[in-house]
C-alpha positions as CSV (number, residue, x, y, z in Angstrom):
1,M,20.0,15.2,10.9
2,S,19.9,16.0,7.2
3,K,17.6,14.3,4.7
4,A,20.7,12.5,3.3
5,D,21.4,11.1,6.7
6,R,17.8,10.0,7.2
7,V,17.2,8.4,3.9
8,R,19.1,5.2,3.2
9,G,18.9,2.8,0.2
10,G,19.8,-0.8,-0.1
11,R,18.7,-4.3,-1.0
12,A,16.6,-6.6,1.1
13,P,16.1,-10.4,0.9
14,A,12.6,-11.8,0.2
15,G,13.1,-15.5,-0.3
16,S,14.7,-16.0,-3.7
17,V,14.0,-12.4,-4.7
18,M,16.0,-9.3,-3.8
19,L,14.0,-6.1,-3.4
20,D,15.2,-2.5,-3.5
21,E,14.4,-0.9,-0.1
22,Q,14.4,2.7,1.1
23,R,14.8,3.4,4.8
24,E,14.0,6.7,6.4
25,G,14.1,8.0,10.0
26,E,14.9,6.3,13.3
27,G,13.0,4.5,16.0
28,A,10.7,1.5,15.9
29,P,10.4,-0.1,12.4
30,L,7.3,0.4,10.3
31,V,6.9,-1.2,6.8
32,F,5.3,0.8,4.0
33,L,4.0,-1.0,0.9
34,H,3.5,1.5,-2.0
35,G,0.7,1.9,-4.5
36,D,0.5,2.0,-8.2
37,D,3.2,4.6,-8.8
38,G,5.8,3.1,-6.5
39,L,7.8,5.5,-4.3
40,L,8.1,8.2,-6.9
41,F,5.7,10.8,-5.3
42,T,6.0,9.7,-1.7
43,S,9.0,11.6,-0.4
44,E,7.0,14.1,1.7
45,F,4.9,11.4,3.2
46,L,7.8,9.1,4.0
47,G,9.7,12.1,5.5
48,A,6.8,12.9,7.8
49,L,6.4,9.2,8.8
50,G,10.2,8.9,9.3
51,A,10.0,11.6,12.0
52,Q,8.0,9.0,14.0
53,F,9.4,5.6,12.9
54,E,12.2,3.9,11.0
55,V,10.2,3.5,7.8
56,R,11.2,0.6,5.6
57,A,9.8,1.0,2.1
58,P,10.6,-1.9,-0.2
59,T,9.9,-1.7,-3.9
60,H,7.6,-4.4,-5.2
61,P,8.9,-6.9,-7.8
62,G,8.3,-5.3,-11.2
63,W,8.6,-1.7,-9.9
64,G,11.9,0.2,-9.9
65,A,15.0,-2.0,-9.8
66,S,13.4,-4.9,-7.7
67,E,13.8,-8.3,-9.3
68,C,10.7,-9.8,-10.9
69,P,11.2,-13.4,-12.0
70,P,8.8,-14.9,-14.5
71,H,6.9,-17.0,-12.0
72,L,5.5,-13.9,-10.2
73,L,2.2,-13.2,-12.0
74,T,-0.4,-12.4,-9.3
75,V,-0.9,-10.5,-6.0
76,E,-1.0,-13.9,-4.3
77,D,2.5,-14.6,-5.7
78,L,3.7,-11.3,-4.4
79,S,2.2,-11.9,-0.9
80,Y,4.5,-14.9,-0.4
81,V,7.5,-12.8,-1.5
82,Y,6.6,-10.4,1.3
83,L,6.1,-13.1,3.9
84,H,9.7,-13.9,3.3
85,Y,10.6,-10.2,3.4
86,L,8.9,-9.7,6.8
87,E,10.5,-12.8,8.3
88,A,14.0,-11.9,7.0
89,T,14.0,-8.2,8.0
90,L,12.0,-7.9,11.2
91,E,12.9,-9.4,14.6
92,R,9.5,-8.6,16.1
93,P,6.0,-7.6,14.9
94,A,5.8,-4.1,13.3
95,P,3.1,-1.9,11.9
96,V,2.4,-2.3,8.1
97,V,1.0,0.7,6.3
98,A,0.0,0.3,2.7
99,S,-1.7,2.3,0.0
100,S,-4.0,1.4,-2.9
101,F,-2.5,-1.6,-4.7
102,G,-0.1,-2.0,-1.8
103,A,-3.0,-2.2,0.5
104,W,-4.5,-5.0,-1.5
105,L,-1.1,-6.8,-1.2
106,A,-0.9,-6.1,2.5
107,A,-4.3,-7.6,3.1
108,A,-3.4,-10.7,1.1
109,I,-0.2,-11.1,3.2
110,A,-2.2,-10.7,6.5
111,T,-4.7,-13.3,5.6
112,K,-1.9,-15.9,5.6
113,N,0.3,-15.0,8.6
114,T,0.5,-11.9,10.9
115,A,3.4,-13.1,13.1
116,R,5.5,-10.1,12.0
117,I,2.6,-7.7,11.7
118,S,1.4,-5.8,14.8
119,S,-1.2,-3.6,13.1
120,L,-2.4,-2.6,9.6
121,V,-3.3,0.7,8.0
122,L,-4.8,0.2,4.6
123,V,-5.1,3.5,2.7
124,C,-7.6,3.5,-0.1
125,P,-7.3,-0.2,-0.5
126,L,-8.2,-2.2,-3.7
127,G,-8.5,-6.0,-4.0
128,I,-12.2,-6.8,-3.5
129,K,-15.3,-6.3,-5.6
130,I,-18.5,-5.2,-3.9
131,S,-20.8,-4.5,-6.9
132,D,-22.4,-6.8,-9.4
133,R,-20.5,-8.0,-12.5
134,E,-22.1,-5.3,-14.7
135,T,-21.0,-2.4,-12.4
136,R,-17.5,-1.0,-12.1
137,D,-16.0,-0.5,-8.7
138,F,-13.0,1.4,-10.2
139,V,-12.3,3.7,-13.1
140,D,-10.7,1.8,-15.9
141,T,-7.6,3.8,-16.4
142,Y,-6.7,1.8,-19.5
143,V,-9.6,3.2,-21.5
144,V,-9.9,6.8,-20.3
145,S,-7.6,9.7,-21.1
146,R,-4.6,10.6,-19.0
147,Q,-6.4,13.7,-17.8
148,E,-9.4,11.6,-16.7
149,A,-7.1,9.1,-15.0
150,E,-5.4,11.9,-13.1
151,R,-8.7,13.3,-12.0
152,A,-9.8,9.8,-10.8
153,Y,-6.7,9.5,-8.6
154,Y,-6.5,13.1,-7.4
155,G,-10.0,14.6,-7.7
156,D,-9.7,18.4,-7.9
157,G,-6.9,18.4,-5.4
158,P,-3.2,18.8,-5.7
159,R,-1.3,16.4,-8.0
160,P,2.3,15.9,-9.1
161,D,3.9,18.3,-11.6
162,L,4.9,15.9,-14.4
163,L,6.8,18.7,-16.1
164,A,9.3,18.6,-13.2
165,L,10.2,14.9,-13.8
166,G,13.3,13.8,-15.6
167,P,13.8,10.9,-18.0
168,D,14.6,8.4,-15.3
169,D,11.3,9.3,-13.5
170,F,9.3,8.7,-16.7
171,E,11.0,5.3,-17.2
172,Y,10.1,4.5,-13.6
173,M,6.5,5.4,-14.2
174,A,6.4,3.3,-17.4
175,R,7.8,0.3,-15.5
176,A,5.2,0.8,-12.8
177,E,2.4,0.9,-15.4
178,E,3.7,-2.3,-16.9
179,A,3.8,-3.9,-13.5
180,M,0.2,-2.9,-12.7
181,A,-0.9,-4.5,-16.0
182,R,0.9,-7.6,-15.0
183,F,-0.5,-7.9,-11.5
184,G,-3.7,-6.0,-11.5
185,F,-5.5,-6.6,-14.7
186,R,-7.0,-10.1,-14.7
187,P,-9.5,-9.5,-13.2
188,Y,-9.2,-5.8,-12.9
189,L,-7.9,-4.7,-9.5
190,H,-9.4,-7.4,-7.4
191,D,-9.1,-11.1,-6.4
192,R,-12.5,-12.9,-6.3
193,A,-11.3,-15.0,-3.4
194,L,-9.8,-12.3,-1.2
195,V,-13.1,-11.0,0.3
196,H,-13.7,-14.6,1.6
197,R,-10.3,-14.6,3.4
198,L,-10.2,-11.2,5.0
199,H,-11.8,-12.5,8.2
200,R,-8.4,-14.2,8.8
201,I,-6.8,-10.9,9.5
202,D,-6.4,-10.9,13.3
203,V,-4.6,-7.6,14.0
204,P,-6.1,-4.2,14.6
205,T,-6.7,-2.7,11.1
206,L,-7.5,0.9,10.1
207,I,-9.0,1.5,6.7
208,V,-8.6,5.1,5.5
209,W,-10.5,6.4,2.6
210,G,-10.6,9.8,0.8
211,T,-13.8,11.7,0.8
212,E,-12.9,13.1,-2.7
213,D,-11.8,9.7,-4.1
214,V,-13.4,9.3,-7.6
215,F,-11.2,6.4,-8.6
216,V,-13.3,4.1,-6.4
217,Q,-16.9,4.5,-7.5
218,D,-18.3,4.5,-3.9
219,P,-15.3,4.9,-1.5
220,S,-17.4,5.0,1.7
221,A,-19.3,1.8,0.8
222,Y,-16.1,0.2,-0.3
223,A,-14.2,0.9,2.9
224,S,-17.1,-0.2,5.0
225,A,-17.4,-3.5,3.0
226,F,-13.7,-4.1,3.4
227,A,-13.9,-3.5,7.2
228,A,-17.0,-5.7,7.5
229,A,-15.2,-8.6,5.7
230,I,-12.3,-8.3,8.2
231,G,-14.6,-8.2,11.2
232,P,-14.3,-6.5,14.6
233,N,-10.6,-5.9,14.3
234,A,-11.2,-3.3,11.6
235,R,-12.5,0.3,11.6
236,T,-12.7,3.0,9.0
237,L,-11.6,6.6,8.9
238,A,-12.5,9.2,6.3
239,L,-9.9,12.0,5.4
240,P,-10.3,14.8,3.0
241,G,-8.6,14.1,-0.3
242,G,-8.6,11.8,-3.3
243,H,-7.3,8.2,-3.9
244,R,-3.7,9.1,-3.3
245,L,-4.0,10.5,0.2
246,E,-0.3,9.9,1.0
247,E,0.6,12.3,-1.8
248,Q,-2.1,14.9,-1.3
249,H,-2.4,15.1,2.5
250,P,0.7,13.4,3.9
251,Q,0.7,15.0,7.4
252,E,-2.9,14.3,8.1
253,L,-2.4,10.7,7.1
254,V,0.7,10.4,9.2
255,D,-1.3,11.7,12.2
256,A,-3.9,9.0,11.7
257,I,-1.3,6.3,11.4
258,V,0.5,7.5,14.6
259,E,-2.7,7.5,16.5
260,H,-3.6,4.0,15.3
261,V,-0.2,2.5,15.9
262,G,0.0,4.1,19.3
263,S,-3.3,2.4,20.3
264,V,-2.0,-1.1,19.6
265,A,0.0,-3.1,22.1
266,T,3.0,-4.9,20.7
267,V,2.4,-8.7,20.5
268,P,5.5,-11.0,20.7
269,V,6.5,-13.0,17.7
270,G,4.9,-16.4,17.8
271,A,1.8,-15.3,19.8
272,R,-0.3,-15.5,16.6
273,S,-0.3,-18.0,13.8
């Protein structure tokens, strides 16, 4: 099967909002919620994941061509959009894999209802604050240079070749940066209440963190705190790489996802509330 046959684009309903959605591969469905840069640099990762599942990768409101009506202003707002999306597009629970900003969003969704979620994989998640008010948990990419921001995301490892991008790609990146400012800035990349709700996540959850992640100030402690807030359903896994593991080490991440999903028994719709 050619890549053109495996990758399919379309629109997906999410309540009153329509989302762009990419589907890749065949088999049991798996939902992927992207990080800061959208789906721009995820083709290798989605291709490897699509060899195991039918990957459904919607584009968040504000990114790409997905609709973003004025009333959507916070990650909490987006979480309700995705509750509608999961109910409209899945007939039974499916794994949800999410990275960085998308992992924050996935966690917010799962604190409300996991009826359509069989398991979670949160890759380098954001969304909580573990330090005091005077200490940063994340590099402030709004005040550092582009070079420093790239090092924060990728460490000293491989990173995208921006010279290979076209005008449409740079427009996509600009829209993604605007969306991050809209949804992730006040307060910066966290919700003060989320850590107090994470215990409501009642599905097996794997939290993956990169040993060379310098965007998160202490990625090991951050992943451990995230897992502890969820409780006994959660465990952590360290992989070599920076904050954007799905771009730098896609196959290693896919192997971890396949192992986690394979260890989880499917739970019928309606068995959890």
